[in-house]
C-alpha positions as CSV (number, residue, x, y, z in Angstrom):
1,M,9.0,-18.5,37.0
2,K,6.2,-15.9,37.2
3,E,8.5,-13.4,35.4
4,A,9.4,-16.0,32.7
5,S,5.7,-17.0,32.2
6,G,4.7,-13.3,31.8
7,L,7.5,-12.7,29.3
8,L,6.5,-15.7,27.2
9,R,2.9,-14.7,27.2
10,L,3.9,-11.3,26.1
11,L,5.9,-12.8,23.1
12,G,3.0,-15.0,22.2
13,D,1.3,-12.2,20.3
14,E,1.9,-11.9,16.6
15,V,1.5,-8.1,16.5
16,R,4.1,-7.6,19.2
17,L,6.6,-9.9,17.4
18,R,6.0,-7.9,14.2
19,L,6.6,-4.7,16.2
20,L,9.8,-6.1,17.6
21,R,10.9,-7.2,14.2
22,A,10.4,-3.7,12.8
23,L,12.4,-2.2,15.6
24,S,15.2,-4.7,15.0
25,Q,15.7,-2.8,11.7
26,D,15.5,0.8,12.8
27,A,14.4,3.1,15.6
28,L,10.8,4.2,14.9
29,N,8.2,6.5,16.3
30,V,4.5,5.6,17.0
31,S,3.3,7.1,13.7
32,E,5.8,5.1,11.7
33,L,5.0,1.9,13.5
34,T,1.3,2.5,12.9
35,A,2.0,2.8,9.1
36,I,4.1,-0.4,9.1
37,L,1.8,-2.5,11.2
38,G,-1.5,-1.3,9.8
39,I,-3.2,-1.1,13.2
40,A,-4.6,1.8,15.2
41,Q,-2.2,4.2,16.9
42,S,-3.8,3.4,20.2
43,G,-3.0,-0.3,19.7
44,V,0.6,0.4,18.9
45,S,1.0,2.6,22.0
46,R,-0.5,-0.1,24.2
47,H,1.9,-2.8,22.8
48,L,4.9,-0.5,23.2
49,G,3.9,0.2,26.8
50,L,3.8,-3.5,27.6
51,L,7.1,-4.2,25.8
52,R,8.8,-1.3,27.5
53,K,7.6,-2.4,30.9
54,A,9.0,-5.9,30.2
55,G,12.4,-4.4,29.4
56,L,12.3,-5.3,25.7
57,V,12.0,-1.8,24.3
58,V,13.4,1.5,25.3
59,E,12.0,5.0,24.7
60,E,14.2,8.0,23.7
61,R,13.3,11.6,23.0
62,G,14.8,13.1,19.9
63,G,13.7,16.4,18.3
64,A,9.9,16.6,18.0
65,F,9.4,12.8,18.3
66,T,9.6,9.9,20.8
67,W,11.7,7.1,19.3
68,Y,11.6,3.4,20.3
69,R,14.3,0.8,19.8
70,L,15.1,-2.6,21.1
71,A,16.6,-2.9,24.6
72,E,19.2,-5.4,23.5
73,P,21.9,-6.5,26.0
74,A,25.3,-4.8,25.8
75,S,27.1,-8.0,26.6
76,P,26.7,-11.7,25.6
77,A,26.9,-12.5,29.3
78,D,23.5,-10.9,29.9
79,A,20.9,-13.3,31.0
80,R,18.6,-12.4,28.1
81,S,21.2,-12.8,25.3
82,P,20.0,-16.2,24.3
83,L,16.5,-14.8,24.0
84,W,17.6,-12.0,21.7
85,T,19.6,-14.5,19.6
86,W,16.6,-16.6,19.2
87,L,14.3,-13.7,18.3
88,H,16.7,-12.4,15.6
89,A,16.9,-15.8,14.1
90,E,13.1,-16.0,14.0
91,F,12.9,-12.5,12.5
92,D,15.3,-13.6,9.7
93,R,13.3,-16.8,9.1
94,A,10.0,-14.8,8.8
95,A,11.3,-12.5,6.1
96,A,8.9,-14.0,3.4
97,D,5.9,-13.7,5.6
98,A,6.8,-10.1,6.6
99,A,7.3,-8.8,3.1
100,A,4.4,-6.3,3.5
101,D,5.9,-4.9,6.8
102,D,9.3,-4.6,5.1
103,A,7.8,-2.7,2.1
104,R,6.0,-0.3,4.4
105,L,9.2,0.2,6.4
106,A,11.0,1.1,3.2
107,E,8.3,3.7,2.4
108,V,8.6,5.1,6.0
109,R,12.3,5.5,5.4
110,R,11.7,7.2,2.1
111,V,9.3,9.7,3.7
112,R,11.7,10.2,6.6
113,Q,14.6,10.9,4.2
114,E,12.5,13.6,2.5
115,S,11.5,15.3,5.7
116,F,13.8,18.2,6.5
117,L,11.8,19.0,9.6
118,A,12.8,15.8,11.3
119,H,16.2,15.0,9.8
120,G,17.5,18.0,7.8
121,V,19.5,19.5,10.6
122,E,21.4,16.3,11.6
123,R,21.7,14.5,8.3
124,E,21.6,17.3,5.7
125,R,23.0,20.3,7.6
126,G,24.4,21.8,4.5
127,Q,21.1,21.5,2.6
128,F,18.7,22.7,5.4
129,V,16.7,25.7,4.3
130,P,14.0,27.0,6.5
131,G,10.7,27.1,4.6
132,R,11.6,24.6,2.0
133,S,8.5,22.7,1.0
134,W,7.9,20.3,-1.9
135,A,4.1,20.8,-1.5
136,A,4.6,24.6,-1.8
137,W,6.7,24.0,-5.0
138,A,3.9,21.9,-6.4
139,R,1.4,24.7,-5.8
140,A,3.8,27.2,-7.2
141,L,4.2,25.2,-10.5
142,G,0.4,24.9,-10.6
143,L,0.2,28.7,-10.9
144,L,2.0,28.5,-14.3
145,L,-0.9,26.5,-15.7
146,P,-3.9,28.1,-17.4
147,P,-7.3,27.6,-15.7
148,L,-8.2,24.0,-16.4
149,D,-11.2,21.6,-15.8
150,V,-9.6,18.6,-14.1
151,A,-10.9,15.1,-13.4
152,D,-9.2,13.2,-10.6
153,L,-10.1,9.6,-11.2
154,G,-9.7,7.2,-8.3
155,C,-9.4,10.2,-6.0
156,G,-9.6,8.3,-2.7
157,E,-10.0,10.8,0.2
158,G,-9.1,13.7,-2.1
159,Y,-5.7,14.9,-1.0
160,L,-4.5,15.4,-4.6
161,T,-8.0,16.7,-5.5
162,I,-7.8,19.5,-3.0
163,E,-4.2,20.4,-4.1
164,A,-5.3,20.6,-7.8
165,A,-8.3,22.7,-6.8
166,H,-5.8,25.5,-5.8
167,W,-4.9,26.1,-9.4
168,A,-7.7,24.5,-11.4
169,R,-10.9,26.2,-12.5
170,R,-12.9,23.1,-11.5
171,V,-12.1,19.6,-10.3
172,V,-14.3,16.6,-10.6
173,A,-13.3,13.9,-8.1
174,V,-14.4,10.3,-8.9
175,D,-14.1,7.3,-6.7
176,R,-16.0,4.1,-6.2
177,S,-16.0,4.5,-2.4
178,A,-18.8,6.6,-0.9
179,A,-17.0,6.6,2.4
180,A,-13.8,8.0,0.9
181,L,-15.8,10.6,-1.0
182,A,-17.5,11.7,2.1
183,R,-14.2,12.2,3.9
184,G,-12.8,14.1,1.0
185,R,-15.9,16.4,0.8
186,E,-15.6,17.1,4.6
187,M,-11.9,17.9,4.3
188,A,-12.7,20.3,1.4
189,R,-15.4,21.9,3.5
190,R,-12.9,22.5,6.4
191,R,-10.4,24.0,4.1
192,K,-13.0,26.2,2.3
193,V,-12.3,24.7,-1.1
194,A,-15.5,25.1,-3.2
195,N,-14.6,24.3,-6.8
196,I,-14.8,20.5,-6.5
197,V,-17.6,18.2,-7.6
198,W,-17.6,14.8,-5.9
199,K,-19.0,11.9,-8.0
200,R,-19.2,8.2,-7.2
201,G,-18.2,6.0,-10.2
202,E,-15.7,3.4,-11.6
203,L,-12.6,4.0,-13.5
204,E,-14.0,1.9,-16.4
205,R,-17.3,3.9,-16.4
206,V,-16.5,7.5,-15.6
207,P,-19.7,9.5,-14.8
208,L,-18.7,12.5,-17.0
209,A,-19.7,13.6,-20.5
210,A,-17.3,13.2,-23.4
211,A,-14.9,16.0,-24.0
212,S,-15.7,17.8,-20.8
213,V,-12.3,18.2,-19.1
214,D,-8.8,19.4,-20.0
215,L,-6.7,17.2,-17.7
216,V,-7.2,13.7,-16.2
217,L,-5.2,12.7,-13.1
218,L,-4.7,9.0,-12.3
219,S,-2.6,9.0,-9.1
220,Q,-1.9,5.4,-7.8
221,A,-5.3,4.4,-9.2
222,L,-4.7,2.5,-12.4
223,H,-3.3,-0.6,-10.6
224,H,-6.8,-0.9,-8.9
225,A,-8.6,-0.9,-12.3
226,E,-10.0,-4.3,-13.4
227,R,-9.2,-3.3,-17.0
228,P,-6.6,-0.6,-17.2
229,E,-7.0,-0.3,-21.0
230,K,-10.7,0.5,-20.5
231,A,-9.9,3.0,-17.8
232,L,-7.5,4.8,-20.1
233,A,-10.0,4.7,-23.0
234,E,-12.5,6.4,-20.6
235,A,-9.9,9.0,-19.7
236,C,-9.4,9.7,-23.4
237,R,-13.2,9.9,-23.9
238,I,-13.8,12.6,-21.3
239,L,-10.9,14.7,-22.5
240,R,-11.3,17.6,-24.8
241,P,-9.2,17.4,-28.0
242,G,-5.6,18.4,-27.0
243,G,-6.2,17.5,-23.4
244,R,-3.8,15.5,-21.4
245,V,-3.7,12.5,-19.0
246,L,-1.2,12.5,-16.2
247,I,-0.5,9.1,-14.5
248,L,1.5,8.4,-11.3
249,D,1.7,4.7,-10.6
250,L,4.1,1.8,-9.8
251,R,6.5,0.1,-12.2
252,E,6.0,-3.7,-12.5
253,H,7.1,-5.4,-9.3
254,A,7.1,-8.9,-7.7
255,Q,5.3,-8.0,-4.4
256,A,2.3,-10.3,-4.7
257,W,1.1,-9.5,-1.2
258,V,-0.3,-6.2,-2.4
259,R,-3.3,-8.0,-3.9
260,A,-4.6,-9.4,-0.7
261,K,-3.4,-6.6,1.7
262,L,-4.1,-3.5,-0.4
263,G,-6.6,-4.7,-3.0
264,D,-4.3,-4.1,-5.9
265,R,-5.4,-5.8,-9.1
266,W,-2.2,-5.2,-10.9
267,Q,1.4,-5.4,-9.6
268,G,2.4,-2.3,-11.4
269,F,3.1,-1.8,-15.1
270,A,6.0,-2.3,-17.4
271,D,7.0,1.0,-19.2
272,T,6.6,-0.5,-22.7
273,H,3.2,-2.1,-21.8
274,L,1.9,1.2,-20.3
275,C,3.1,3.1,-23.4
276,Q,1.4,0.7,-25.7
277,T,-1.9,0.8,-23.7
278,L,-1.9,4.5,-23.9
279,G,-1.5,4.4,-27.6
280,D,-4.3,1.8,-27.9
281,A,-6.6,4.1,-25.9
282,G,-6.2,6.9,-28.4
283,F,-3.4,8.9,-26.9
284,T,-0.3,10.3,-28.6
285,D,3.1,11.6,-27.5
286,A,3.3,9.3,-24.4
287,V,6.2,10.0,-22.1
288,I,7.1,7.7,-19.2
289,R,9.8,8.4,-16.6
290,T,10.9,7.3,-13.2
291,G,9.2,9.5,-10.6
292,A,10.9,8.1,-7.5
293,R,13.0,5.2,-6.4
294,R,15.1,4.2,-3.4
295,T,17.8,1.6,-3.0
296,G,16.2,-1.5,-1.3
297,D,12.7,-0.3,-1.9
298,P,10.7,-2.9,-3.9
299,F,8.5,-0.2,-5.4
300,V,9.5,2.3,-8.1
301,V,7.1,5.2,-8.8
302,I,6.6,6.0,-12.5
303,I,5.0,9.1,-14.0
304,A,3.5,9.1,-17.5
305,A,1.8,11.8,-19.6
306,A,0.1,11.6,-23.0
307,T,-2.1,13.8,-25.2
308,K,-5.5,13.3,-26.8
309,P,-5.0,14.3,-30.4
310,A,-6.6,17.7,-31.5
311,A,-9.7,17.3,-33.7
312,S,-9.2,17.6,-37.4
313,S,-11.7,19.1,-39.7
314,H,-10.4,17.1,-42.7
315,V,-10.4,13.6,-41.4
316,P,-13.5,11.9,-39.8
317,A,-13.0,11.0,-36.2
318,V,-13.8,7.2,-36.4
319,P,-11.6,6.3,-39.5
320,A,-8.7,8.3,-38.0
321,R,-8.8,6.5,-34.7
322,A,-6.7,3.5,-35.7
323,P,-3.8,5.4,-37.2
324,R,-3.8,7.8,-34.2
325,A,-3.4,4.7,-31.9
326,R,-0.6,3.4,-34.0
327,R,1.3,6.7,-33.8
328,A,0.7,6.9,-30.0
329,S,2.6,3.6,-29.5
330,K,5.7,5.5,-30.5
331,G,5.8,7.4,-27.2
332,R,9.0,8.0,-25.4
333,I,10.3,6.0,-22.4
334,S,13.0,7.7,-20.5
335,E,14.9,7.6,-17.2
336,R,14.3,3.9,-16.7
337,S,17.1,3.5,-14.3
């Protein structure tokens, strides 16, 4: 009775049930479980220790990681078989409530699939190439660009900001969070990156002068804007004539939980709507493509680029604005599938 009582108390914790539910779908390591559950790594480790001690989870070493999986009975005759049958039924029944966990698990699987360090040898033996790095390729492509003044709007903690600083002349990083800017500034200091200016501001009121940058980056930021059309108009305002905006965001989706859990104001954007909004903001030659998608993942990443028209000495800027916006709406949308 004491053992049964302890087991039931152990299962009376929502986080531990979420952890077991995640492990019912895949073997996972501590870092992956931390990302899925959204709690501190120390908490995940503590819960795993209790579940392992109770015989509900097993620990296995594989490569550079320690993996955890459910300790399910090998035979229906096992005394705990009814318990596992009940747990799996509850896990299935909780699918709607656990949509956020499932979405983060899908992202973990996407990152895992792209990681040749952890999985290239076993799963992609024919494709494994020592030294292959998508980050390095991104930096290499950056070397093909001329020196640019860049604005990273909604920069967060500045990971993209610092990458852009490797090839840009100057980067202005803008975010509404003072704490995120402080972390980004400290990371830049540690990495000895000195060509970044950190500014606090809103996407709809960017603290930069008109026509002051050559490229505006909006990476997973536009869906946090209260008024995306105003944010894009601000991007157009601060660009020099002929400058470009580059957007990485989500295609329109049905995952309503992102509003409460992640603070998203918009559930992504339809391609045609984003193209039209770019045109209305004053951009031309809009191109929208699929950036990344994975079977079963509710989120599809889209990438978009558009250009601020070059100034004309023959046509006044204000009267020309409306026709330019109409031409911009004829941007191209490709690779939708």
